[in-house]
C-alpha positions in Angstrom: 58.3 118.3 103.5 58.8 117.0 99.4 55.8 114.8 98.6 57.9 113.8 95.5 58.9 110.6 97.8 55.5 109.0 97.2 56.4 108.8 93.3 59.8 107.7 93.5 59.3 105.3 96.5 56.6 103.1 94.8 55.3 102.6 90.7 52.7 105.1 91.4 53.7 107.6 89.0 52.0 106.0 86.2 50.2 109.0 84.1 53.1 109.3 82.1 53.1 107.1 78.8 56.3 104.9 78.5 57.9 105.7 74.9 56.6 103.0 72.9 53.4 104.5 73.9 54.1 107.7 72.9 55.3 106.4 69.6 52.4 104.6 69.0 50.0 107.9 70.1 51.9 110.0 67.5 51.4 107.2 64.4 47.8 106.7 65.5 47.0 110.5 65.7 48.8 110.8 61.7 46.1 107.7 60.9 43.6 109.6 62.6 42.5 106.6 64.6 40.8 108.0 67.7 42.8 105.6 70.1 45.4 107.0 73.1 47.6 104.2 75.0 48.3 104.9 78.2 49.8 103.1 81.1 46.8 101.0 83.1 45.7 102.4 86.7 47.0 101.0 89.8 45.3 97.8 91.2 44.9 98.9 94.9 45.6 102.7 94.9 47.0 105.5 92.5 49.5 108.5 93.5 46.6 110.6 93.5 44.8 109.0 96.6 48.2 108.9 98.0 48.8 112.5 97.6 45.5 113.3 99.5 46.7 111.0 102.2 49.9 112.9 102.7 48.3 116.4 102.8 45.4 116.0 105.2 47.7 114.1 107.2 50.6 116.8 107.3 47.7 119.2 108.2 47.1 117.2 111.3 51.0 117.7 112.1 51.0 121.3 111.4 48.3 121.9 113.4 49.5 120.1 116.4 46.6 117.8 116.8 47.4 115.5 119.8 47.1 112.0 119.4 48.5 108.8 117.0 47.9 107.7 113.5 46.0 104.8 112.3 45.6 103.3 109.2 42.4 100.6 109.3 43.0 98.0 106.7 46.3 98.4 105.4 46.9 95.8 102.9 50.7 95.3 101.7 51.3 98.8 103.8 51.6 101.0 100.9 49.6 103.6 102.8 51.4 102.9 106.0 54.4 103.7 104.4 53.6 106.9 103.3 52.2 107.9 106.8 55.0 106.1 109.0 57.6 108.4 106.5 55.6 111.5 107.2 55.6 110.7 111.2 59.2 110.0 111.3 60.0 113.4 109.4 57.9 115.2 110.8 56.5 114.2 114.4 58.5 110.8 115.5 56.9 111.5 119.1 54.0 110.1 117.4 53.2 106.6 116.9 51.5 104.8 114.1 49.3 101.6 114.2 48.3 99.6 111.0 45.4 97.4 111.5 44.5 94.3 109.0 43.5 90.7 109.0 46.5 89.9 106.6 44.2 87.4 104.9 42.2 89.5 103.0 38.1 90.2 103.4 35.9 88.3 105.8 33.0 86.4 105.3 30.4 89.0 103.5 27.5 89.7 105.1 24.3 89.8 103.2 24.5 93.9 103.3 27.9 93.6 101.4 27.1 90.2 99.3 24.1 92.2 97.4 26.7 94.8 96.2 28.3 92.1 93.8 31.5 93.9 94.2 34.0 91.9 96.9 34.1 88.2 97.9 35.5 86.7 100.8 39.6 86.7 100.7 39.9 89.5 98.0 42.9 91.7 98.3 44.8 89.3 100.6 48.3 90.5 101.5 50.1 88.6 104.2 52.0 90.4 107.2 55.4 89.0 105.7 55.0 90.9 102.8 54.2 94.2 104.9 57.0 93.7 106.7 59.3 93.6 104.1 58.4 96.4 102.4 59.5 98.5 105.5 62.5 96.6 106.2 63.3 97.5 102.4 63.0 100.8 102.6 64.8 100.8 106.2 61.5 102.6 107.7 60.5 102.3 111.4 58.0 99.5 111.8 54.5 100.6 112.7 52.5 98.9 115.6 50.8 96.3 113.8 47.6 94.5 114.8 46.8 91.3 113.0 43.4 90.0 113.3 39.6 91.3 111.9 38.3 94.4 113.1 35.8 93.3 115.3 39.0 91.6 117.3 41.3 94.6 117.3 39.0 97.4 116.8 38.3 99.1 119.6 40.4 96.8 122.0 43.7 97.7 120.3 43.3 101.5 119.3 45.4 104.0 120.8 43.6 106.4 123.3 43.6 109.5 121.2 43.6 110.0 117.4 45.0 112.6 115.3 44.3 110.9 112.1 42.9 107.7 110.8 42.5 106.5 107.2 39.5 103.9 106.9 40.0 101.8 104.2 37.7 98.7 105.1 35.7 98.4 101.6 33.1 96.8 103.2 29.7 98.5 104.7 30.2 96.3 107.9 34.0 96.8 108.4 32.7 100.9 108.0 30.5 100.7 110.2 31.7 98.3 112.9 35.0 100.9 113.0 33.6 104.5 112.6 31.9 104.9 115.9 35.1 103.3 118.0 37.6 106.0 115.8 35.2 108.7 116.1 35.1 108.8 120.0 38.6 108.6 120.0 39.5 111.1 117.6 40.9 114.6 119.3 39.3 117.9 118.0 40.6 118.8 114.8 42.0 115.2 113.8 40.9 113.8 110.5 39.7 110.9 109.0 39.8 110.0 105.5 37.6 107.6 103.7 39.8 105.7 101.5 37.0 104.7 98.6 34.2 107.1 99.1 32.4 107.8 95.9 29.3 110.4 95.7 27.8 110.3 92.1 25.9 113.7 92.9 29.1 115.4 93.1 31.2 113.6 90.9 29.3 111.3 88.5 31.2 109.0 86.1 30.4 106.2 83.8 31.8 102.9 83.4 33.8 102.7 86.9 34.5 99.6 88.2 32.8 98.3 91.4 35.9 98.1 93.1 36.4 102.1 92.6 32.8 102.8 94.2 32.9 100.7 97.3 29.0 101.2 97.5 28.9 99.8 101.1 31.5 102.3 102.3 29.2 105.0 101.7 26.2 103.7 102.8 27.9 102.9 106.2 29.5 106.6 106.6 26.6 108.4 105.5 24.4 106.5 108.3 27.0 107.1 110.8 27.2 110.9 110.0 23.7 111.5 109.8 23.2 113.0 113.3 26.8 114.5 113.7 27.8 117.9 113.3 30.6 117.0 110.9 30.0 116.7 106.9 32.4 114.0 104.7 33.8 116.1 101.7 34.8 114.2 98.4 38.5 114.6 96.8 39.3 113.4 93.6 41.7 111.0 93.2 41.7 109.9 89.7 39.9 106.6 89.4 39.2 106.5 93.0 37.1 109.0 94.9 38.5 109.6 98.6 36.5 111.1 101.3 37.4 113.1 104.4 36.4 114.7 107.6 37.8 116.8 110.4 36.3 116.5 113.7 34.6 119.4 115.4 
């Protein structure tokens, strides 16, 4: 399956400078000014992170891993659209499940507020916005589960999971969903952690807190401390993704 739809469906292919930026870059080079203009990074996710999502999900389909597909923290639905497009094309017998409060982040616990990254209501996107995106693309709607993770997980999870994207941003959210999702993942299933930054593997200076989400790494590392699986880091430009394969 071609992955070009990721760059054409959304304005994610943001690495190519616009014509006016190319012109000004040329002028500044001639003037020996050490500045280069380029489009700003995406606010929520970028094309590199979605490419990681595409290839990991496609692996589970190619390897015929049983189970449905889950997006935990779907926000406005861009990641879910990628997942639904892959499943509709390659494995229409599978179901896609999207979970979100559709009200942004919950009240932060001390475990998360101490990081100084997020606040209550951050990244809010309504269910109506999510629905409109699918309607505009003519894509089949996934099963949507509105509510806080503590209300919907594990109660509304599918019985068997072949792929899951965990995008909870917070320590408490990640800690809550991981054991329930892990228990339902089939052997060979893949879990992708949307923001998993490990400075020991790929340190970067000047990266803002939203690209680091330190609570996510703490909760993930705690969970896998006594598990046979290892969380691996995937480069995603501003972002850093993690993933594991269920043994």
